[in-house]
gemmi code that builds the backbone of each chain (N, CA, C; Angstrom):
import gemmi

chains = {
    "A": [
        ("UNK", (0.839, -1.216, 0.000), (0.000, 0.000, 0.000), (0.873, 1.267, 0.000)),
        ("UNK", (1.866, 1.223, 0.917), (2.772, 2.385, 0.987), (3.465, 2.580, -0.353)),
        ("UNK", (3.816, 1.435, -0.971), (4.507, 1.447, -2.249), (3.653, 2.140, -3.320)),
        ("UNK", (2.345, 1.777, -3.312), (1.483, 2.355, -4.340), (1.267, 3.859, -4.099)),
        ("UNK", (1.219, 4.245, -2.786), (1.078, 5.673, -2.490), (2.306, 6.419, -2.994)),
        ("UNK", (3.489, 5.803, -2.735), (4.740, 6.415, -3.189), (4.749, 6.560, -4.712)),
        ("UNK", (4.289, 5.494, -5.377), (4.255, 5.513, -6.837), (3.357, 6.622, -7.368)),
        ("UNK", (2.208, 6.759, -6.693), (1.261, 7.794, -7.129), (1.873, 9.181, -6.967)),
        ("UNK", (2.556, 9.329, -5.805), (3.165, 10.637, -5.519), (4.268, 10.939, -6.554)),
        ("UNK", (5.071, 9.903, -6.808), (6.177, 10.072, -7.769), (5.643, 10.384, -9.165)),
        ("UNK", (4.530, 9.678, -9.486), (3.926, 9.866, -10.799), (3.455, 11.310, -10.965)),
        ("UNK", (2.839, 11.799, -9.881), (2.322, 13.159, -9.896), (3.459, 14.172, -10.084)),
        ("UNK", (4.583, 13.896, -9.345), (5.739, 14.804, -9.448), (6.323, 14.788, -10.858)),
        ("UNK", (6.410, 13.572, -11.423), (7.022, 13.441, -12.750), (6.160, 14.025, -13.853)),
        ("UNK", (4.840, 14.037, -13.591), (3.937, 14.567, -14.617), (4.307, 15.999, -14.986)),
        ("UNK", (4.669, 16.761, -13.959), (5.036, 18.148, -14.197), (6.370, 18.271, -14.907)),
        ("UNK", (7.283, 17.283, -14.656), (8.635, 17.366, -15.208), (8.716, 16.874, -16.644)),
        ("UNK", (7.736, 16.047, -17.026), (7.819, 15.367, -18.314), (8.084, 16.283, -19.519)),
        ("UNK", (7.286, 17.354, -19.676), (7.520, 18.196, -20.850), (8.925, 18.780, -20.878)),
        ("UNK", (9.466, 19.141, -19.676), (10.798, 19.715, -19.601), (11.846, 18.693, -20.047)),
        ("UNK", (11.672, 17.439, -19.541), (12.620, 16.393, -19.907), (12.564, 16.097, -21.407)),
        ("UNK", (11.314, 16.076, -21.945), (11.149, 15.807, -23.371), (11.836, 16.890, -24.197)),
        ("UNK", (11.708, 18.146, -23.709), (12.317, 19.286, -24.399), (13.840, 19.159, -24.378)),
        ("UNK", (14.361, 18.734, -23.180), (15.813, 18.559, -23.041), (16.298, 17.470, -23.994)),
        ("UNK", (15.527, 16.351, -24.020), (15.887, 15.241, -24.898), (15.894, 15.669, -26.352)),
        ("UNK", (14.907, 16.493, -26.700), (14.801, 16.977, -28.074), (16.056, 17.777, -28.441)),
        ("UNK", (16.528, 18.581, -27.485), (17.742, 19.365, -27.702), (18.945, 18.462, -27.900)),
        ("UNK", (19.030, 17.404, -27.083), (20.158, 16.479, -27.192), (20.138, 15.781, -28.551)),
        ("UNK", (18.940, 15.329, -28.966), (18.819, 14.655, -30.264), (19.155, 15.600, -31.416)),
        ("UNK", (18.707, 16.852, -31.270), (18.999, 17.859, -32.296), (20.520, 18.053, -32.373)),
        ("UNK", (21.147, 18.155, -31.187), (22.606, 18.298, -31.114), (23.300, 17.108, -31.755)),
        ("UNK", (22.804, 15.911, -31.456), (23.396, 14.681, -32.012), (23.334, 14.694, -33.534)),
        ("UNK", (22.155, 15.106, -34.068), (22.015, 15.070, -35.526), (22.786, 16.191, -36.223)),
        ("UNK", (22.949, 17.317, -35.548), (23.811, 18.369, -36.113), (25.246, 17.843, -36.156)),
        ("UNK", (25.623, 17.136, -35.089), (26.970, 16.570, -34.997), (27.216, 15.528, -36.095)),
        ("UNK", (26.202, 14.705, -36.357), (26.340, 13.685, -37.398), (26.408, 14.330, -38.785)),
        ("UNK", (25.760, 15.489, -38.907), (25.832, 16.256, -40.149), (27.263, 16.802, -40.318)),
        ("UNK", (27.849, 17.247, -39.202), (29.241, 17.736, -39.213), (30.171, 16.594, -39.639)),
        ("UNK", (29.902, 15.400, -39.099), (30.726, 14.234, -39.455), (30.626, 13.941, -40.955)),
        ("UNK", (29.391, 13.983, -41.478), (29.216, 13.705, -42.909), (29.892, 14.797, -43.742)),
        ("UNK", (29.909, 16.036, -43.215), (30.591, 17.131, -43.933), (32.094, 16.867, -43.982)),
        ("UNK", (32.642, 16.225, -42.937), (34.084, 15.916, -42.947), (34.401, 14.942, -44.088)),
        ("UNK", (33.454, 14.040, -44.382), (33.660, 13.092, -45.492), (33.607, 13.841, -46.829)),
        ("UNK", (32.727, 14.861, -46.887), (32.639, 15.674, -48.107), (34.001, 16.338, -48.374)),
        ("UNK", (34.619, 16.893, -47.318), (35.926, 17.552, -47.484), (37.021, 16.543, -47.828)),
        ("UNK", (36.869, 15.329, -47.327), (37.805, 14.259, -47.678), (37.727, 13.988, -49.189)),
        ("UNK", (36.497, 13.936, -49.688), (36.279, 13.704, -51.128), (36.812, 14.895, -51.940)),
        ("UNK", (36.557, 16.116, -51.435), (37.035, 17.314, -52.141), (38.566, 17.321, -52.193)),
        ("UNK", (39.208, 16.954, -51.055), (40.679, 16.934, -50.992), (41.249, 15.954, -52.002)),
        ("UNK", (40.511, 14.869, -52.253), (41.004, 13.844, -53.186), (41.110, 14.382, -54.613)),
        ("UNK", (40.426, 15.489, -54.875), (40.471, 16.083, -56.218), (41.706, 16.941, -56.460)),
        ("UNK", (42.466, 17.220, -55.421), (43.671, 18.059, -55.545), (44.929, 17.205, -55.421)),
        ("UNK", (46.031, 17.704, -55.976), (47.282, 16.953, -55.823), (47.804, 17.154, -54.392)),
        ("UNK", (48.515, 16.134, -53.909), (48.997, 16.090, -52.527), (49.809, 17.336, -52.171)),
        ("UNK", (49.462, 17.967, -51.056), (50.114, 19.157, -50.500), (49.938, 20.439, -51.321)),
        ("UNK", (49.016, 20.416, -52.289), (48.686, 21.671, -52.991), (47.820, 22.517, -52.043)),
        ("UNK", (47.601, 23.792, -52.392), (46.818, 24.680, -51.514), (45.409, 24.120, -51.301)),
        ("UNK", (44.787, 23.698, -52.395), (43.435, 23.139, -52.310), (43.386, 21.929, -51.403)),
        ("UNK", (44.401, 21.065, -51.550), (44.461, 19.852, -50.728), (44.578, 20.219, -49.244)),
        ("UNK", (45.516, 21.125, -48.941), (45.748, 21.506, -47.534), (44.490, 22.124, -46.918)),
        ("UNK", (43.802, 22.980, -47.700), (42.575, 23.611, -47.193), (41.485, 22.575, -46.908)),
        ("UNK", (41.261, 21.702, -47.886), (40.189, 20.702, -47.724), (40.548, 19.683, -46.644)),
        ("UNK", (41.803, 19.225, -46.649), (42.229, 18.226, -45.659), (42.210, 18.842, -44.250)),
        ("UNK", (42.656, 20.105, -44.166), (42.639, 20.810, -42.879), (41.219, 20.955, -42.360)),
        ("UNK", (40.313, 21.303, -43.264), (38.903, 21.450, -42.893), (38.337, 20.115, -42.418)),
        ("UNK", (38.736, 19.045, -43.112), (38.267, 17.710, -42.719), (38.735, 17.379, -41.302)),
        ("UNK", (40.032, 17.646, -41.013), (40.581, 17.366, -39.683), (39.892, 18.210, -38.615)),
        ("UNK", (39.634, 19.475, -38.973), (38.962, 20.384, -38.032), (37.555, 19.863, -37.678)),
        ("UNK", (36.812, 19.463, -38.716), (35.454, 18.952, -38.485), (35.483, 17.657, -37.684)),
        ("UNK", (36.471, 16.789, -37.993), (36.608, 15.526, -37.246), (36.929, 15.791, -35.777)),
        ("UNK", (37.800, 16.785, -35.553), (38.174, 17.164, -34.184), (36.961, 17.668, -33.418)),
        ("UNK", (36.184, 18.554, -34.083), (34.968, 19.087, -33.460), (34.006, 17.949, -33.137)),
        ("UNK", (33.876, 17.041, -34.092), (32.986, 15.893, -33.910), (33.413, 15.072, -32.685)),
        ("UNK", (34.732, 14.808, -32.584), (35.242, 13.981, -31.473), (34.958, 14.640, -30.118)),
        ("UNK", (35.201, 15.960, -30.047), (35.003, 16.683, -28.781), (33.520, 16.671, -28.371)),
        ("UNK", (32.639, 17.023, -29.320), (31.211, 17.120, -28.986), (30.559, 15.747, -28.815)),
        ("UNK", (31.104, 14.736, -29.505), (30.587, 13.365, -29.354), (30.735, 12.925, -27.895)),
        ("UNK", (31.882, 13.252, -27.295), (32.130, 12.912, -25.888), (31.067, 13.543, -24.987)),
        ("UNK", (30.640, 14.766, -25.350), (29.628, 15.452, -24.560), (28.244, 14.824, -24.757)),
        ("UNK", (27.953, 14.487, -26.024), (26.635, 13.921, -26.341), (26.439, 12.576, -25.638)),
        ("UNK", (27.479, 11.721, -25.639), (27.290, 10.380, -25.057), (27.216, 10.422, -23.525)),
        ("UNK", (27.471, 11.616, -22.951), (27.235, 11.764, -21.512), (25.736, 11.907, -21.250)),
        ("UNK", (25.016, 12.419, -22.265), (23.594, 12.717, -22.090), (22.680, 11.678, -22.731)),
        ("UNK", (23.260, 10.803, -23.538), (22.452, 9.802, -24.229), (23.063, 8.419, -24.028)),
        ("UNK", (22.244, 7.365, -24.014), (22.839, 6.026, -23.973), (23.708, 5.813, -25.208)),
        ("UNK", (24.841, 5.158, -25.020), (25.791, 4.964, -26.120), (25.129, 4.277, -27.316)),
        ("UNK", (24.276, 3.271, -26.999), (23.656, 2.512, -28.104), (22.696, 3.394, -28.908)),
        ("UNK", (22.038, 4.341, -28.263), (21.131, 5.263, -28.974), (21.944, 6.149, -29.900)),
        ("UNK", (23.065, 6.655, -29.368), (23.934, 7.509, -30.173), (24.461, 6.745, -31.386)),
        ("UNK", (24.905, 5.501, -31.161), (25.443, 4.694, -32.268), (24.370, 4.321, -33.286)),
        ("UNK", (23.138, 4.057, -32.792), (22.049, 3.705, -33.714), (21.751, 4.879, -34.645)),
        ("UNK", (21.785, 6.094, -34.072), (21.522, 7.293, -34.882), (22.635, 7.563, -35.887)),
        ("UNK", (23.837, 7.038, -35.579), (24.992, 7.258, -36.453), (24.762, 6.670, -37.855)),
        ("UNK", (23.827, 5.709, -37.930), (23.519, 5.081, -39.224), (23.021, 6.100, -40.239)),
        ("UNK", (22.549, 7.249, -39.746), (22.027, 8.283, -40.646), (23.130, 8.842, -41.564)),
        ("UNK", (24.390, 8.644, -41.184), (25.493, 9.154, -42.026), (25.506, 8.456, -43.394)),
        ("UNK", (24.950, 7.240, -43.437), (24.832, 6.529, -44.724), (23.909, 7.328, -45.649)),
        ("UNK", (22.810, 7.824, -45.094), (21.858, 8.624, -45.879), (22.518, 9.929, -46.323)),
        ("UNK", (23.208, 10.589, -45.391), (23.882, 11.851, -45.740), (24.929, 11.635, -46.836)),
        ("UNK", (25.630, 10.511, -46.759), (26.633, 10.188, -47.785), (26.002, 10.136, -49.169)),
        ("UNK", (24.828, 9.515, -49.232), (24.113, 9.413, -50.520), (23.629, 10.800, -50.966)),
        ("UNK", (23.068, 11.553, -50.012), (22.546, 12.902, -50.352), (23.673, 13.784, -50.885)),
        ("UNK", (24.788, 13.870, -50.162), (25.915, 14.711, -50.610), (26.471, 14.215, -51.944)),
        ("UNK", (26.538, 12.883, -52.077), (27.053, 12.306, -53.326), (26.217, 12.736, -54.519)),
        ("UNK", (24.889, 12.685, -54.369), (23.972, 13.036, -55.460), (24.000, 14.551, -55.709)),
        ("UNK", (23.898, 15.329, -54.629), (23.771, 16.787, -54.762), (25.084, 17.453, -55.184)),
        ("UNK", (26.184, 17.071, -54.538), (27.454, 17.788, -54.770), (28.363, 17.145, -55.826)),
        ("UNK", (28.272, 15.829, -55.974), (29.227, 15.168, -56.878), (28.546, 14.440, -58.042)),
        ("UNK", (27.272, 14.736, -58.222), (26.529, 14.204, -59.369), (26.564, 12.674, -59.436)),
        ("UNK", (26.567, 12.046, -58.275), (26.552, 10.583, -58.264), (25.120, 10.106, -58.494)),
        ("UNK", (24.987, 8.935, -59.078), (23.640, 8.421, -59.386), (23.183, 7.461, -58.282)),
        ("UNK", (21.914, 7.593, -57.938), (21.365, 6.665, -56.949), (20.429, 5.691, -57.684)),
        ("UNK", (20.647, 4.404, -57.437), (19.812, 3.382, -58.081), (19.028, 2.633, -56.995)),
        ("UNK", (18.072, 1.818, -57.420), (17.292, 1.032, -56.453), (18.204, 0.067, -55.698)),
        ("UNK", (19.201, -0.476, -56.417), (20.143, -1.416, -55.791), (20.930, -0.736, -54.681)),
        ("UNK", (21.380, 0.492, -54.951), (22.142, 1.252, -53.949), (21.256, 1.575, -52.747)),
        ("UNK", (20.013, 2.014, -53.027), (19.086, 2.370, -51.946), (18.791, 1.144, -51.082)),
        ("UNK", (18.599, -0.009, -51.733), (18.323, -1.246, -50.987), (19.534, -1.629, -50.126)),
        ("UNK", (20.730, -1.533, -50.727), (21.967, -1.846, -49.985), (22.126, -0.944, -48.774)),
        ("UNK", (21.880, 0.356, -48.973), (22.005, 1.322, -47.870), (20.992, 1.014, -46.774)),
        ("UNK", (19.750, 0.662, -47.186), (18.702, 0.338, -46.205), (19.113, -0.891, -45.382)),
        ("UNK", (19.712, -1.879, -46.051), (20.163, -3.091, -45.342), (21.266, -2.751, -44.340)),
        ("UNK", (22.212, -1.897, -44.745), (23.314, -1.504, -43.851), (22.749, -0.775, -42.616)),
        ("UNK", (21.810, 0.169, -42.869), (21.205, 0.920, -41.753), (20.477, -0.043, -40.800)),
        ("UNK", (19.685, -0.968, -41.388), (18.961, -1.952, -40.563), (19.963, -2.802, -39.771)),
        ("UNK", (21.070, -3.161, -40.417), (22.108, -3.967, -39.756), (22.710, -3.246, -38.561)),
        ("UNK", (23.005, -1.944, -38.750), (23.585, -1.146, -37.656), (22.597, -1.062, -36.489)),
        ("UNK", (21.314, -0.802, -36.826), (20.286, -0.693, -35.775), (20.158, -2.009, -35.010)),
        ("UNK", (20.144, -3.120, -35.749), (20.002, -4.438, -35.111), (21.223, -4.733, -34.239)),
        ("UNK", (22.408, -4.417, -34.770), (23.661, -4.649, -34.030), (23.642, -3.883, -32.709)),
        ("UNK", (23.274, -2.614, -32.796), (23.269, -1.768, -31.603), (22.222, -2.240, -30.596)),
        ("UNK", (21.084, -2.735, -31.098), (20.038, -3.225, -30.177), (20.521, -4.466, -29.426)),
        ("UNK", (21.540, -5.130, -29.955), (22.140, -6.275, -29.259), (22.893, -5.869, -28.009)),
        ("UNK", (23.108, -4.563, -27.839), (23.815, -4.040, -26.662), (22.848, -3.633, -25.570)),
        ("UNK", (21.547, -3.855, -25.783), (20.538, -3.431, -24.811), (20.828, -4.030, -23.438)),
        ("UNK", (20.697, -3.172, -22.437), (20.945, -3.637, -21.070), (22.378, -3.401, -20.629)),
        ("UNK", (23.244, -3.005, -21.612), (24.642, -2.724, -21.259), (24.981, -1.313, -21.714)),
        ("UNK", (24.039, -0.408, -21.489), (24.180, 0.936, -22.058), (25.383, 1.701, -21.551)),
        ("UNK", (25.830, 1.374, -20.362), (26.951, 2.123, -19.812), (28.284, 1.695, -20.388)),
        ("UNK", (28.296, 0.621, -21.184), (29.553, 0.065, -21.708), (30.316, 1.062, -22.549)),
    ],
    "B": [
        ("UNK", (32.140, -3.028, -62.540), (33.107, -2.829, -61.454), (34.509, -3.244, -61.932)),
        ("UNK", (35.400, -2.285, -62.108), (36.712, -2.645, -62.617), (37.729, -2.861, -61.497)),
        ("UNK", (38.919, -3.265, -61.926), (39.963, -3.636, -60.961), (40.427, -2.425, -60.140)),
        ("UNK", (40.509, -1.279, -60.825), (40.953, -0.059, -60.136), (39.987, 0.307, -59.006)),
        ("UNK", (38.687, 0.195, -59.321), (37.668, 0.520, -58.319), (37.808, -0.396, -57.100)),
        ("UNK", (37.985, -1.691, -57.360), (38.121, -2.664, -56.264), (39.341, -2.349, -55.407)),
        ("UNK", (40.416, -1.940, -56.071), (41.665, -1.620, -55.369), (41.470, -0.441, -54.412)),
        ("UNK", (40.814, 0.616, -54.896), (40.608, 1.817, -54.075), (39.574, 1.562, -52.969)),
        ("UNK", (38.534, 0.772, -53.301), (37.530, 0.422, -52.280), (38.203, -0.429, -51.192)),
        ("UNK", (39.117, -1.321, -51.629), (39.868, -2.160, -50.680), (40.738, -1.301, -49.775)),
        ("UNK", (41.301, -0.250, -50.367), (42.147, 0.679, -49.603), (41.311, 1.391, -48.527)),
        ("UNK", (40.106, 1.803, -48.903), (39.225, 2.465, -47.931), (38.852, 1.494, -46.800)),
        ("UNK", (38.596, 0.235, -47.179), (38.271, -0.794, -46.175), (39.456, -1.007, -45.236)),
        ("UNK", (40.672, -0.986, -45.798), (41.889, -1.145, -44.983), (42.014, 0.028, -43.999)),
        ("UNK", (41.662, 1.227, -44.477), (41.693, 2.416, -43.618), (40.714, 2.281, -42.454)),
        ("UNK", (39.534, 1.733, -42.745), (38.522, 1.528, -41.690), (39.059, 0.523, -40.664)),
        ("UNK", (39.743, -0.511, -41.171), (40.338, -1.519, -40.278), (41.393, -0.881, -39.371)),
        ("UNK", (42.276, -0.076, -39.980), (43.337, 0.588, -39.196), (42.742, 1.535, -38.154)),
        ("UNK", (41.653, 2.202, -38.538), (40.985, 3.113, -37.612), (40.463, 2.330, -36.396)),
        ("UNK", (39.924, 1.128, -36.644), (39.437, 0.282, -35.540), (40.620, -0.141, -34.652)),
        ("UNK", (41.791, -0.414, -35.286), (42.997, -0.777, -34.517), (43.386, 0.377, -33.599)),
        ("UNK", (43.329, 1.605, -34.136), (43.702, 2.771, -33.320), (42.720, 2.949, -32.156)),
        ("UNK", (41.445, 2.632, -32.392), (40.441, 2.722, -31.307), (40.752, 1.727, -30.194)),
        ("UNK", (41.189, 0.525, -30.598), (41.562, -0.506, -29.613), (42.743, -0.025, -28.779)),
        ("UNK", (43.726, 0.584, -29.462), (44.901, 1.097, -28.750), (44.509, 2.180, -27.751)),
        ("UNK", (43.582, 3.063, -28.166), (43.125, 4.125, -27.257), (42.380, 3.548, -26.056)),
        ("UNK", (41.598, 2.493, -26.316), (40.858, 1.876, -25.213), (41.837, 1.193, -24.251)),
        ("UNK", (42.846, 0.508, -24.839), (43.879, -0.141, -24.010), (44.570, 0.900, -23.130)),
        ("UNK", (44.889, 2.049, -23.765), (45.582, 3.112, -23.026), (44.689, 3.672, -21.924)),
        ("UNK", (43.381, 3.769, -22.205), (42.443, 4.340, -21.229), (42.284, 3.435, -20.007)),
        ("UNK", (42.536, 2.138, -20.194), (42.367, 1.193, -19.080), (43.554, 1.205, -18.117)),
        ("UNK", (44.673, 1.798, -18.561), (45.866, 1.860, -17.697), (45.788, 3.049, -16.738)),
        ("UNK", (46.577, 2.958, -15.683), (46.646, 4.119, -14.779), (47.966, 4.850, -15.021)),
        ("UNK", (47.910, 6.175, -14.931), (49.087, 6.997, -15.227), (49.448, 7.893, -14.044)),
        ("UNK", (50.741, 8.194, -13.894), (51.148, 9.036, -12.763), (50.647, 10.475, -12.862)),
        ("UNK", (50.421, 10.968, -14.100), (49.928, 12.346, -14.237), (48.952, 12.452, -15.400)),
        ("UNK", (48.228, 13.576, -15.442), (47.232, 13.819, -16.496), (47.928, 13.924, -17.862)),
        ("UNK", (49.108, 14.538, -17.888), (49.842, 14.710, -19.154), (50.253, 13.351, -19.709)),
        ("UNK", (50.730, 12.479, -18.803), (51.154, 11.129, -19.225), (49.980, 10.334, -19.805)),
        ("UNK", (48.768, 10.706, -19.369), (47.577, 10.010, -19.840), (47.406, 10.216, -21.355)),
        ("UNK", (47.814, 11.398, -21.827), (47.707, 11.714, -23.257), (49.027, 11.540, -23.987)),
        ("UNK", (50.131, 11.905, -23.318), (51.439, 11.822, -23.970), (52.165, 10.540, -23.563)),
        ("UNK", (51.661, 9.440, -24.045), (52.379, 8.177, -23.856), (52.435, 7.478, -25.208)),
        ("UNK", (53.422, 6.581, -25.414), (53.629, 5.998, -26.750), (52.375, 5.387, -27.373)),
        ("UNK", (51.575, 4.697, -26.565), (50.383, 4.019, -27.095), (49.372, 5.017, -27.676)),
        ("UNK", (49.108, 6.087, -26.925), (48.137, 7.098, -27.372), (48.671, 7.853, -28.592)),
        ("UNK", (49.955, 8.230, -28.538), (50.542, 8.974, -29.662), (50.518, 8.118, -30.932)),
        ("UNK", (50.917, 6.840, -30.802), (50.925, 5.936, -31.956), (49.499, 5.748, -32.495)),
        ("UNK", (48.531, 5.652, -31.584), (47.127, 5.484, -32.002), (46.677, 6.685, -32.834)),
        ("UNK", (47.071, 7.895, -32.407), (46.677, 9.095, -33.150), (47.431, 9.216, -34.480)),
        ("UNK", (48.680, 8.743, -34.501), (49.434, 8.733, -35.769), (48.718, 7.823, -36.767)),
        ("UNK", (48.303, 6.648, -36.290), (47.565, 5.717, -37.157), (46.261, 6.374, -37.634)),
        ("UNK", (45.576, 7.051, -36.715), (44.305, 7.681, -37.065), (44.481, 8.723, -38.173)),
        ("UNK", (45.516, 9.568, -38.018), (45.778, 10.582, -39.057), (46.149, 9.882, -40.369)),
        ("UNK", (46.900, 8.794, -40.261), (47.257, 7.993, -41.448), (46.012, 7.492, -42.176)),
        ("UNK", (45.019, 7.067, -41.396), (43.789, 6.548, -42.029), (43.020, 7.658, -42.760)),
        ("UNK", (43.120, 8.892, -42.245), (42.429, 9.989, -42.944), (43.090, 10.233, -44.308)),
        ("UNK", (44.439, 10.103, -44.344), (45.146, 10.275, -45.624), (44.798, 9.138, -46.589)),
        ("UNK", (44.699, 7.928, -46.034), (44.324, 6.773, -46.864), (42.934, 6.998, -47.464)),
        ("UNK", (41.996, 7.504, -46.641), (40.628, 7.693, -47.148), (40.599, 8.768, -48.238)),
        ("UNK", (41.392, 9.849, -48.053), (41.440, 10.891, -49.095), (41.934, 10.275, -50.413)),
        ("UNK", (42.971, 9.457, -50.325), (43.528, 8.808, -51.520), (42.478, 7.896, -52.168)),
        ("UNK", (41.760, 7.129, -51.318), (40.754, 6.181, -51.824), (39.590, 6.902, -52.508)),
        ("UNK", (39.236, 8.092, -51.981), (38.100, 8.839, -52.545), (38.392, 9.389, -53.950)),
        ("UNK", (39.621, 9.233, -54.407), (39.915, 9.636, -55.791), (39.056, 8.822, -56.755)),
        ("UNK", (38.767, 7.569, -56.352), (37.981, 6.688, -57.214), (36.644, 6.287, -56.568)),
        ("UNK", (36.661, 6.081, -55.269), (35.444, 5.617, -54.576), (34.419, 6.756, -54.499)),
        ("UNK", (33.148, 6.496, -54.905), (32.129, 7.558, -54.790), (31.865, 7.908, -53.322)),
        ("UNK", (31.521, 9.166, -53.084), (31.267, 9.631, -51.712), (30.164, 8.800, -51.040)),
        ("UNK", (29.126, 8.472, -51.820), (27.987, 7.738, -51.243), (28.378, 6.345, -50.744)),
        ("UNK", (29.471, 5.783, -51.298), (29.891, 4.441, -50.865), (30.707, 4.489, -49.567)),
        ("UNK", (31.299, 5.660, -49.278), (32.172, 5.794, -48.109), (31.543, 5.337, -46.798)),
        ("UNK", (30.433, 5.986, -46.368), (29.806, 5.577, -45.102), (29.332, 4.120, -45.102)),
        ("UNK", (28.999, 3.604, -46.302), (28.582, 2.190, -46.391), (29.763, 1.300, -45.995)),
        ("UNK", (30.936, 1.588, -46.593), (32.125, 0.776, -46.287), (32.581, 0.995, -44.843)),
        ("UNK", (32.339, 2.207, -44.324), (32.717, 2.501, -42.929), (31.959, 1.631, -41.932)),
        ("UNK", (30.780, 1.156, -42.347), (29.967, 0.316, -41.454), (30.677, -1.007, -41.136)),
        ("UNK", (31.711, -1.357, -41.918), (32.465, -2.594, -41.623), (33.206, -2.466, -40.288)),
        ("UNK", (33.319, -1.232, -39.778), (34.007, -1.038, -38.492), (33.310, -1.846, -37.385)),
        ("UNK", (31.993, -2.050, -37.524), (31.262, -2.842, -36.523), (31.805, -4.283, -36.477)),
        ("UNK", (32.231, -4.791, -37.642), (32.773, -6.160, -37.707), (34.083, -6.219, -36.925)),
        ("UNK", (34.990, -5.269, -37.212), (36.301, -5.267, -36.548), (36.160, -5.032, -35.048)),
        ("UNK", (35.268, -4.083, -34.701), (35.065, -3.759, -33.279), (34.573, -5.003, -32.525)),
        ("UNK", (33.686, -5.763, -33.185), (33.174, -6.992, -32.550), (34.303, -7.996, -32.359)),
        ("UNK", (35.093, -8.210, -33.411), (36.187, -9.189, -33.335), (37.186, -8.781, -32.250)),
        ("UNK", (37.594, -7.513, -32.250), (38.554, -7.040, -31.233), (37.936, -7.105, -29.829)),
        ("UNK", (36.657, -6.733, -29.759), (35.967, -6.748, -28.468), (35.958, -8.130, -27.854)),
        ("UNK", (35.661, -9.137, -28.682), (35.589, -10.518, -28.192), (37.002, -11.044, -27.904)),
        ("UNK", (37.924, -10.822, -28.850), (39.267, -11.410, -28.729), (40.143, -10.729, -27.669)),
        ("UNK", (40.052, -9.404, -27.588), (40.975, -8.685, -26.691), (40.321, -8.308, -25.369)),
        ("UNK", (39.078, -7.801, -25.440), (38.458, -7.297, -24.209), (37.446, -8.273, -23.599)),
        ("UNK", (37.399, -9.501, -24.169), (36.516, -10.559, -23.646), (35.058, -10.095, -23.541)),
        ("UNK", (34.644, -9.282, -24.527), (33.249, -8.845, -24.527), (32.384, -9.966, -25.112)),
        ("UNK", (31.101, -9.923, -24.802), (30.236, -11.003, -25.283), (29.590, -10.632, -26.618)),
        ("UNK", (29.182, -11.657, -27.335), (28.486, -11.440, -28.606), (27.167, -12.197, -28.528)),
        ("UNK", (26.144, -11.660, -29.155), (24.853, -12.363, -29.132), (24.281, -12.447, -30.545)),
        ("UNK", (23.152, -13.142, -30.635), (22.565, -13.431, -31.939), (22.156, -12.153, -32.682)),
        ("UNK", (21.688, -11.124, -31.918), (21.292, -9.867, -32.557), (22.487, -9.203, -33.230)),
        ("UNK", (23.625, -9.222, -32.521), (24.831, -8.601, -33.084), (25.281, -9.347, -34.335)),
        ("UNK", (25.253, -10.690, -34.270), (25.676, -11.488, -35.435), (24.759, -11.204, -36.628)),
        ("UNK", (23.428, -11.178, -36.370), (22.471, -10.900, -37.459), (22.689, -9.482, -38.006)),
        ("UNK", (22.964, -8.527, -37.104), (23.231, -7.148, -37.520), (24.444, -7.093, -38.441)),
        ("UNK", (25.514, -7.789, -38.059), (26.733, -7.806, -38.879), (26.466, -8.449, -40.242)),
        ("UNK", (25.677, -9.540, -40.239), (25.359, -10.209, -41.505), (24.552, -9.278, -42.417)),
        ("UNK", (23.630, -8.499, -41.805), (22.840, -7.533, -42.597), (23.745, -6.453, -43.200)),
        ("UNK", (24.724, -5.987, -42.393), (25.662, -4.959, -42.889), (26.434, -5.508, -44.089)),
        ("UNK", (26.950, -6.743, -43.933), (27.717, -7.359, -45.033), (26.814, -7.542, -46.261)),
        ("UNK", (25.569, -8.005, -46.018), (24.621, -8.196, -47.133), (24.349, -6.857, -47.819)),
        ("UNK", (24.188, -5.805, -47.017), (23.926, -4.474, -47.560), (25.063, -3.993, -48.445)),
        ("UNK", (26.305, -4.203, -47.984), (27.473, -3.800, -48.788), (27.487, -4.587, -50.101)),
        ("UNK", (27.185, -5.886, -49.991), (27.151, -6.746, -51.180), (26.108, -6.281, -52.185)),
        ("UNK", (24.898, -5.996, -51.677), (23.799, -5.550, -52.542), (24.166, -4.212, -53.192)),
        ("UNK", (24.730, -3.294, -52.382), (25.110, -1.966, -52.878), (26.131, -2.089, -54.015)),
        ("UNK", (27.110, -2.967, -53.784), (28.194, -3.114, -54.764), (27.745, -3.868, -56.014)),
        ("UNK", (26.931, -4.918, -55.840), (26.580, -5.771, -56.981), (25.364, -5.258, -57.765)),
        ("UNK", (24.314, -4.780, -57.037), (23.107, -4.309, -57.730), (23.168, -2.812, -58.065)),
        ("UNK", (24.007, -2.086, -57.293), (24.080, -0.633, -57.497), (24.818, -0.322, -58.732)),
    ],
}
model = gemmi.Model(1)
for chain_id, residues in chains.items():
    chain = gemmi.Chain(chain_id)
    for i, (resn, *xyz) in enumerate(residues, 1):
        res = gemmi.Residue()
        res.name, res.seqid = resn, gemmi.SeqId(i, " ")
        for name, pos in zip(("N", "CA", "C"), xyz):
            atom = gemmi.Atom()
            atom.name, atom.element = name, gemmi.Element(name[0])
            atom.pos, atom.b_iso = gemmi.Position(*pos), 0.0
            res.add_atom(atom)
        chain.add_residue(res)
    model.add_chain(chain)
structure = gemmi.Structure()
structure.add_model(model)
structure.setup_entities()
């Protein structure tokens, strides 16, 4: 009986907090996806650098930008995984496959076919399934 | 799919493998205790791990000369395979059926992307 009274009281207290927590979570997820966009941008600069000869000005600029974005990603990733379960963060990382296709089509005139889309969908599903295998060990 | 493409895609895959090796080295270094905060970052294992990491970025730039950008993140997903193998072999982590099925789906996805795409 005492337990149920406690539960009711806790439930009542949490009811007021819920929207705030949801808002905080939304911010964290938004931050995570901006970060994953930054990561995908680092791959774009990697591709751009490949178009220049080694140690030319263009190469140094693009490669430097890639390293800078990777560094930013590494620093903020450490912050994000403090606020989110590691497996959730890793599951969301699968979105970089989609960004890779989007940037490829938009910036480098790459063609997307049904076979490529199916392959990408399988990889994303694989990553999600793999990460779900870590359930219960979120602190790892 | 020509031989040159396979060679550069293989190079990118090798870079992903080396990147996983550097992650293992960083994890190994993180598990040790150090006399000072500086030693925690400036020790041979950590420095070598970062040298390898920078090396992998150069390898990926070279590979992207031929590999399409859209294929990059797909091939990067192979890191889950290496991380699992290293996790089980070195850190005695466990593996379960979901992880195995996930890895098989990733491999199938890469295969479908490469063969049907």
